[in-house]
N, C-alpha and C positions, 0 to 999 in steps of 0.2 A: 159136749161133744156127743154124738148120737153112735149108739152101737154098730150102727150100719156103716157109719163113716169110720170108725175105729178098724174094724174089720177089714175096709177096703184099702184104708191108709196102710195097714200092715203089711196085706199081700203086695201092695205098690212097694212099699218100701224094700222088702225083701227082694222082690225081681229087679227093681234098680240095682240095688247093691250086688246082686249075684251075676245076672244076667247082661246088664246095660254099662255098669261102669267099666269092665273089661274092653269094651269098645271105643272108648274113649282114647284108647292108644292104637286103633286099626288106621290104617292109611287111608280109609274110605271116608273118615271124618275129618273134613277138609276145613281150614278157617272159615270157607263160605258155608259151613252147613255139610252134613253128611250126604254122601252120593244117594241117587235113587236105591241103586243095588243094596246099600247099607239099611236105608229105612224099610225096605220090602223085608230083609232078613230079621229086622229088630222087631218089626211088627208081627212077622212070623211068629217068633216067639212069645210076643206078648199076647198074639192071639191064643196060643197052646196055652200059656200060662192063667187065661181068662182075666188078664188085665187091660186088654185093648178096649179103649173107651169106656173106661172104668166107671163113668160117671152117668151113663146114660143105660138104662137096663133094658133087656129085651120086650119089655111091654110099652117101651117109648117114653117111660117115665124118668125123670132125672132127680140127680141128687139136688139138695139144697144149695143155695150160694154158700153157707156156712159150711158144709160137707165138703162142695166143690173145694174151697181154700185147703182144709185139711188133706185131701188126696192130694190136689194139685201141689201143694208142698213137697209132697215125699216125691212126687215125680220129677221135682226141680233138684233131687239131690245128686241129678248128672246134668250137664247141658244136652245129652243125647235122651233125657228121659221123657220131655214133651213131647216129641216128634215121635219116639217108639211107642209111646202110649197113646198118641193119637189125641192128644190135650193141647196142642199149640194153637197159638192165634194164627191165621183167623179162624181157623177151622172151627174150634169150639165155639167161640161166638156165633158164628153161621150155622151152626148145628142147633143151637139154642134157637136163635131167631127163626129158621125154618120150621123147627119143631113147633112153636108156638102161632106163627102165621101164614105158614106155608099151606096150601092146597093139598089133597090127597096126592095131586100129580107131581108137586114140588117135593112131596116127601119122598114118593117113590122115586122120582128122576135124579134128586140132588141129594136129599138127606140120607137115603140109605146108602149110597155109595161112601158119603162122607163117615158116616159111623162105624162103616165096615173097614175105613183105612184104605180104601179102595182110589179114592177120589180127594183131591185138595180143592181149596176154594180161595178166594181172595177179596181182598176190600179197596174199594176205589172211592175216592172222594174228589171232589172239584171244589174250587174256590171261585167267588165270583170274579168278573175281570175287575182289574183295579184301573182307574183312571190316571 
């Protein structure tokens, strides 16, 4: 395991255990997921703690896949962890994809708000018509 991944994972684990686990009993953590208000609140805490979108660095580089697995495992210590840290699907995969193949305009319009935790994305798939 890389020292970088270990350091990020330790920081994420401490944040999840101390700041996010208590929210599991919050009435805004509904059976259908956290309310928008709760998401904004948790992400504000994550931003202040320096763990919002912890796998993407300010220079635009990313953790390796192995490092991501180590960090995201700690995010999963709470069911609210991935959304609080902005590492949940489909946003995480879409951030990766846009960073690799998106134009400069795509990165400005779509990637920057995703990385900042200010926007959400979606994944759509179609199937061929069956006869």
